[in-house]
C-alpha positions as CSV (number, residue, x, y, z in Angstrom):
1,X,-71.4,-24.1,-77.2
2,X,-67.9,-23.0,-76.3
3,X,-67.0,-26.5,-75.1
4,X,-68.5,-28.2,-78.1
5,X,-66.3,-26.1,-80.4
6,X,-63.3,-26.9,-78.3
7,X,-63.9,-30.7,-78.5
8,X,-64.0,-30.4,-82.3
9,X,-60.6,-28.6,-82.4
10,X,-57.5,-30.4,-83.6
11,X,-54.8,-31.2,-81.1
12,X,-52.3,-28.2,-81.3
13,X,-49.6,-30.3,-79.7
14,X,-49.9,-33.3,-82.0
15,X,-46.5,-32.8,-83.7
16,X,-44.8,-32.3,-80.4
17,X,-46.4,-35.4,-79.0
18,X,-45.2,-37.4,-82.0
19,X,-41.7,-36.0,-81.5
20,X,-41.6,-36.8,-77.8
21,X,-42.9,-40.4,-78.5
22,X,-40.2,-40.9,-81.1
23,X,-37.4,-39.7,-78.7
24,X,-38.8,-41.9,-75.9
25,X,-39.0,-45.0,-78.2
26,X,-35.5,-44.3,-79.7
27,X,-33.9,-44.5,-76.2
28,X,-35.9,-47.6,-75.1
29,X,-37.8,-45.8,-72.4
30,X,-34.8,-44.7,-70.5
31,X,-35.3,-41.0,-71.0
32,X,-37.4,-38.9,-68.6
33,X,-38.9,-35.5,-69.2
34,X,-35.6,-33.6,-68.5
35,X,-33.6,-35.6,-71.0
36,X,-36.4,-35.4,-73.6
37,X,-36.5,-31.6,-73.0
38,X,-32.8,-31.4,-73.7
39,X,-33.1,-33.6,-76.8
40,X,-35.9,-31.4,-78.2
41,X,-33.8,-28.3,-77.4
42,X,-30.8,-29.9,-79.4
43,X,-33.2,-30.4,-82.3
44,X,-34.1,-26.7,-82.2
45,X,-37.6,-27.2,-80.7
46,X,-38.0,-24.7,-77.9
47,X,-40.6,-25.9,-75.5
48,X,-41.1,-25.5,-71.7
49,X,-40.0,-28.4,-69.5
50,X,-43.3,-28.4,-67.8
51,X,-45.1,-28.9,-71.1
52,X,-42.9,-31.9,-71.9
53,X,-43.7,-33.3,-68.5
54,X,-47.5,-32.7,-69.0
55,X,-47.5,-34.3,-72.5
56,X,-45.5,-37.3,-71.2
57,X,-48.0,-37.8,-68.5
58,X,-50.8,-37.6,-71.0
59,X,-49.2,-40.2,-73.2
60,X,-48.3,-42.4,-70.2
61,X,-44.6,-42.2,-70.8
62,X,-42.3,-42.7,-67.8
63,X,-38.5,-43.2,-67.7
64,X,-37.9,-46.7,-66.4
65,X,-34.2,-46.5,-65.5
66,X,-34.2,-43.7,-62.9
67,X,-37.2,-44.3,-60.8
68,X,-36.8,-43.1,-57.2
69,X,-36.9,-45.8,-54.6
70,X,-40.2,-45.8,-52.6
71,X,-38.6,-46.9,-49.3
72,X,-36.4,-45.0,-46.9
73,X,-32.7,-45.7,-46.6
74,X,-31.8,-48.2,-44.0
75,X,-28.2,-49.1,-43.2
76,X,-29.0,-52.2,-41.2
77,X,-27.1,-55.1,-42.6
78,X,-28.6,-57.9,-40.5
79,X,-27.2,-59.6,-37.5
80,X,-23.4,-59.2,-37.2
81,X,-21.5,-61.4,-34.8
82,X,-23.0,-63.8,-32.2
83,X,-26.5,-63.0,-30.8
84,X,-26.7,-63.6,-27.0
85,X,-29.3,-66.0,-25.7
86,X,-32.6,-64.5,-24.4
87,X,-32.4,-65.4,-20.7
88,X,-35.0,-62.9,-19.5
89,X,-38.0,-64.0,-21.7
90,X,-39.9,-60.7,-20.9
91,X,-39.8,-61.4,-17.2
92,X,-38.6,-58.0,-16.2
93,X,-39.6,-58.1,-12.5
94,X,-37.3,-59.7,-9.9
95,X,-37.4,-59.9,-6.1
96,X,-33.7,-60.3,-5.8
97,X,-31.4,-57.2,-6.0
98,X,-28.7,-57.3,-8.8
99,X,-30.2,-60.6,-10.2
100,X,-31.1,-59.0,-13.5
101,X,-29.1,-56.0,-14.9
102,X,-29.9,-54.5,-18.3
103,X,-28.3,-51.9,-20.6
104,X,-29.1,-50.1,-23.8
105,X,-27.4,-47.4,-25.8
106,X,-29.3,-44.2,-26.4
107,X,-28.4,-41.5,-28.8
108,X,-29.0,-37.8,-28.0
109,X,-28.7,-34.9,-30.4
110,X,-27.7,-31.4,-29.2
111,X,-26.7,-28.2,-30.8
112,X,-23.3,-26.4,-30.3
113,X,-21.8,-23.3,-31.8
114,X,-18.5,-23.7,-33.6
115,X,-15.7,-21.1,-34.1
116,X,-17.7,-19.3,-36.8
117,X,-20.8,-19.0,-34.5
118,X,-22.6,-21.6,-36.7
119,X,-25.0,-24.1,-35.1
120,X,-23.6,-27.6,-35.4
121,X,-25.6,-30.8,-34.6
122,X,-23.6,-33.1,-32.2
123,X,-24.5,-36.5,-30.8
124,X,-23.9,-38.1,-27.4
125,X,-24.4,-41.8,-26.6
126,X,-25.6,-42.9,-23.1
127,X,-24.9,-46.4,-21.9
128,X,-26.6,-47.0,-18.5
129,X,-26.7,-50.3,-16.5
130,X,-30.0,-50.6,-14.8
131,X,-31.0,-53.0,-12.0
132,X,-34.4,-54.5,-12.7
133,X,-35.1,-55.0,-9.0
134,X,-35.7,-51.4,-8.2
135,X,-34.8,-49.5,-11.4
136,X,-31.6,-48.1,-9.9
137,X,-28.9,-47.1,-12.3
138,X,-25.7,-48.9,-11.2
139,X,-23.3,-47.2,-13.6
140,X,-23.3,-45.3,-16.9
141,X,-21.0,-43.8,-19.5
142,X,-21.5,-40.9,-21.9
143,X,-19.4,-40.9,-25.1
144,X,-19.3,-39.1,-28.4
145,X,-19.2,-42.4,-30.4
146,X,-21.2,-45.6,-29.9
147,X,-18.2,-47.8,-29.2
148,X,-17.7,-51.0,-27.1
149,X,-15.1,-49.3,-24.8
150,X,-17.8,-47.1,-23.1
151,X,-20.1,-50.1,-22.6
152,X,-17.4,-52.3,-21.2
153,X,-16.2,-49.5,-18.8
154,X,-19.7,-49.0,-17.5
155,X,-20.2,-52.8,-17.2
156,X,-16.9,-53.1,-15.2
157,X,-18.1,-50.4,-12.8
158,X,-21.5,-52.0,-12.4
159,X,-19.8,-55.4,-11.6
160,X,-17.5,-53.7,-9.1
161,X,-20.5,-52.1,-7.3
162,X,-22.3,-55.4,-7.1
163,X,-19.3,-57.4,-5.9
164,X,-20.7,-58.0,-2.4
165,X,-24.0,-59.4,-3.8
166,X,-24.6,-63.0,-2.7
167,X,-26.5,-63.8,-5.9
168,X,-24.7,-63.6,-9.3
């Protein structure tokens, strides 16, 4: 019986719902629950922000201008510069030493204490040159920034080590 009586009750928030709908329509759907709450407060209607949010959900009102993006941030801007030709074609095994040499830059994070004894996250970048014949690392560089200088220095050292190689 209790629920039957509740269903017959009038909506206690009808005037508030009407006011929220008016504010939402007046601003062409650009107001979310926070701005509508401030507008109601400016009109002298004291109501909890959670209640405004709940009523807006019930009425199906959603601010269209400031919707959060559903994808993660990605700073990749596409290919920049000239892309080298793919000469390996996933044939990673070779029977000749120093025929195929590869490199990659890896980022490592570590913690360090500063002057105020606060933990600070730092990064190091490793640029190894690897011989695909036996997995030997010919040379490497570790730097605090991912720059071309470290890669070129490691490449020069790898080329100097493989100078006596009959196959280039």
